[in-house]
C-alpha positions in Angstrom: 49.7 23.5 83.0 47.5 25.7 81.2 49.9 26.0 78.5 50.8 22.6 78.1 46.8 22.3 78.0 46.8 25.1 75.5 49.9 23.8 73.3 48.3 20.4 73.3 45.0 21.5 71.9 47.0 23.7 69.2 48.7 20.9 67.8 45.5 18.3 68.0 43.8 21.3 65.6 46.3 22.2 63.4 46.0 17.5 63.1 42.2 17.9 62.7 43.0 20.0 60.4 45.4 18.4 57.6 43.2 15.4 58.0 40.5 17.1 56.6 42.3 18.5 53.9 43.8 14.8 53.5 40.5 13.3 52.9 39.0 15.7 50.7 41.9 15.2 48.9 41.4 11.5 48.7 37.5 11.8 48.2 38.0 14.8 45.4 40.5 11.7 43.6 38.4 8.9 44.4 34.9 11.2 42.6 37.3 12.1 39.8 38.4 8.4 38.7 34.9 7.3 39.2 33.9 10.0 36.6 36.4 9.1 34.9 35.4 5.7 35.0 31.6 7.0 33.5 32.9 8.0 30.4 31.0 6.2 28.2 30.0 6.1 24.1 26.5 4.9 22.0 26.4 3.9 18.8 24.5 2.0 16.6 25.6 -0.9 14.0 22.8 -2.4 11.5 22.6 -5.8 9.5 21.1 -6.4 5.9 20.0 -9.5 4.3 18.7 -10.6 1.1 16.4 -13.6 1.9 14.0 -15.7 -0.7 10.2 -15.6 0.3 9.5 -19.6 2.3 6.1 -19.2 1.9 3.8 -18.3 -1.0 -0.3 -17.3 0.0 -2.5 -17.4 -3.9 -6.2 -16.4 -3.9 -7.1 -16.8 -7.7 -10.6 -15.1 -7.6 -12.6 -15.6 -10.6 -16.0 -14.1 -11.9 -19.8 -15.5 -13.5 -22.9 -14.5 -14.0 -26.0 -16.4 -15.6 -29.9 -16.1 -15.0 -30.2 -19.1 -14.0 -28.9 -20.1 -10.5 -28.7 -23.9 -10.9 -27.1 -24.0 -14.2 -24.5 -20.9 -12.9 -23.9 -22.8 -9.5 -22.6 -26.0 -11.4 -21.2 -24.5 -14.3 -19.0 -22.3 -11.3 -18.7 -26.1 -10.0 -16.7 -26.9 -13.4 -14.5 -23.8 -13.3 -13.4 -24.9 -9.5 -12.2 -28.1 -10.9 -10.5 -26.6 -14.1 -8.4 -24.5 -12.0 -7.9 -27.3 -9.1 -6.4 -29.8 -12.3 -4.0 -26.3 -13.7 -2.8 -25.8 -10.4 -1.9 -29.7 -10.5 -0.9 -29.7 -13.5 1.9 -27.1 -12.2 3.1 -29.5 -9.2 1.2 -28.1 -6.4 -0.5 -30.6 -4.0 -3.9 -31.5 -2.5 -2.7 -30.2 0.6 -1.8 -27.1 -0.9 -4.9 -26.8 -2.7 -8.2 -25.3 -1.1 -11.5 -24.1 -2.1 -12.0 -19.9 -0.8 -15.7 -18.3 -0.4 -17.8 -18.0 -2.2 -20.3 -15.7 -2.8 -23.6 -15.5 -4.9 -25.4 -11.8 -5.5 -28.7 -11.8 -6.4 -28.4 -7.9 -7.8 -32.5 -7.9 -8.3 -32.3 -8.6 -4.5 -31.3 -5.4 -4.1 -32.6 -2.1 -2.3 -31.1 -0.1 -6.5 -31.7 -2.9 -8.2 -30.7 -2.1 -12.3 -33.9 -3.5 -14.3 -31.8 -3.1 -17.5 -28.6 -5.3 -15.6 -28.1 -8.5 -18.1 -27.5 -11.0 -15.3 -29.4 -11.3 -12.2 -27.2 -13.8 -10.9 -23.1 -13.3 -9.7 -21.0 -15.4 -8.1 -17.2 -14.9 -7.3 -15.5 -18.0 -6.4 -11.3 -18.2 -4.5 -9.3 -21.2 -5.0 -6.5 -20.6 -2.2 -2.7 -22.0 -2.3 -0.3 -22.1 0.8 2.9 -23.1 -0.5 6.6 -23.5 0.3 7.0 -23.1 -2.9 7.6 -20.0 -4.1 9.0 -21.2 -7.5 5.9 -23.0 -8.4 3.9 -20.2 -8.1 6.3 -18.2 -10.3 6.1 -20.9 -12.5 2.0 -21.2 -12.2 1.5 -17.5 -12.5 3.4 -16.9 -15.9 0.9 -19.8 -17.3 -2.1 -18.5 -15.7 -3.8 -17.1 -19.2 -4.1 -20.1 -20.1 -7.5 -20.4 -17.9 -8.3 -18.1 -20.1 -9.5 -20.3 -22.4 -11.6 -22.3 -20.5 -13.8 -19.5 -19.7 -12.2 -18.5 -16.6 -10.9 -14.5 -16.2 -8.3 -15.1 -13.1 -8.2 -11.4 -11.5 -5.4 -9.8 -10.4 -4.3 -6.8 -9.0 -6.4 -5.8 -6.9 -6.5 -6.5 -2.5 -8.4 -8.7 -2.5 -5.8 -11.7 -5.3 -3.0 -10.1 -4.0 -0.4 -12.9 -3.8 1.0 -12.1 -0.2 5.0 -14.1 0.0 6.0 -14.5 3.7 9.8 -15.3 5.6 8.9 -17.3 8.2 12.5 -18.5 9.6 13.7 -15.8 10.6 15.2 -17.2 14.6 17.3 -19.0 11.9 19.4 -16.4 10.6 19.0 -14.0 14.0 22.2 -14.8 16.4 24.1 -14.0 13.0 22.7 -11.0 12.6 22.9 -9.6 16.1 26.5 -11.3 16.3 27.5 -9.0 12.9 25.4 -5.6 14.0 27.2 -5.8 17.4 30.6 -6.1 15.1 29.7 -3.3 13.4 28.3 -1.6 16.5 31.9 -2.4 17.7 33.7 -1.3 14.8 32.4 2.3 15.0 32.4 2.9 18.7 36.9 1.9 18.7 36.6 4.0 15.7 35.3 7.1 17.6 37.6 5.7 20.9 40.9 6.4 18.5 39.7 9.9 17.4 39.1 10.5 21.0 42.9 9.4 22.3 40.7 7.0 24.5 41.0 3.7 24.7 37.2 1.3 24.2 36.8 -0.4 27.3 34.0 -3.2 28.3 30.0 -2.3 26.8 28.3 -0.6 29.7 24.6 -1.2 27.7 23.1 -3.2 25.1 19.4 -3.4 23.4 18.7 -5.4 20.5 16.3 -3.3 17.5 13.5 -4.3 16.4 14.0 -6.7 13.5 12.1 -5.4 10.1 11.2 -7.8 7.2 10.3 -5.7 3.3 9.9 -6.5 0.0 13.2 -6.0 -1.8 11.9 -3.6 -4.1 7.8 -3.3 -5.5 8.7 -5.7 -8.5 10.5 -8.8 -7.2 8.0 -9.2 -3.6 9.0 -12.9 -3.1 12.4 -10.8 -2.0 13.1 -10.3 1.0 15.2 -7.4 3.0 15.7 -8.7 6.6 17.3 -5.5 9.5 18.5 -4.7 12.5 20.2 -2.1 14.3 21.3 -3.1 18.2 22.9 -0.3 20.0 25.1 -1.0 22.5 26.9 1.6 25.3 31.0 1.0 25.7 32.4 2.6 28.3 36.2 4.8 27.3 39.0 5.6 29.2 42.9 7.3 28.8 
């Protein structure tokens, strides 16, 4: 009886050991399969476009000086009218033109006034153009020197008078650019998979980078370069 019980105990132990071995093999195979499924490649895709600015802000600034403040203010008002007339002559509407801030400086009121200065009062006047027609600004810019014949010297080249060109319809081209960047990323991933004797699978993760809008170059600020980079991670399999 004891011999029979011992025999079955040995058999049970052997079967249990075989079961542990098979279980370990199955778990190992499953772990290898999972590890194989986790193989991936991360790539980036770039999309760029050149677009024309659709909005422009053009500050026209000039200065005038005199010792008679009342006379000076009256002359500035006349010059403002002349600048507005010039802009309308070149196709700008009332809605596109606004009178900006005017600053009056009394030089004698300064703490360190110069007694030899020629004029006591200095006025800086600003006329602002806000338009969705950059072409009109380009045309008027080429003829702005005609205002000098009326004694109006438009300041150019400093920070306050810098013309600002904007591209405000980014949302219209976003979907197509994201698609293009994603397609380019997939091309790179396919090349990587082919070189590594692998098969490209589904997307694991995807991140859209920020859109950037910059001037194409310093000489053509009305032409913009729009750029976006997407990062995509794909599964790989043998």
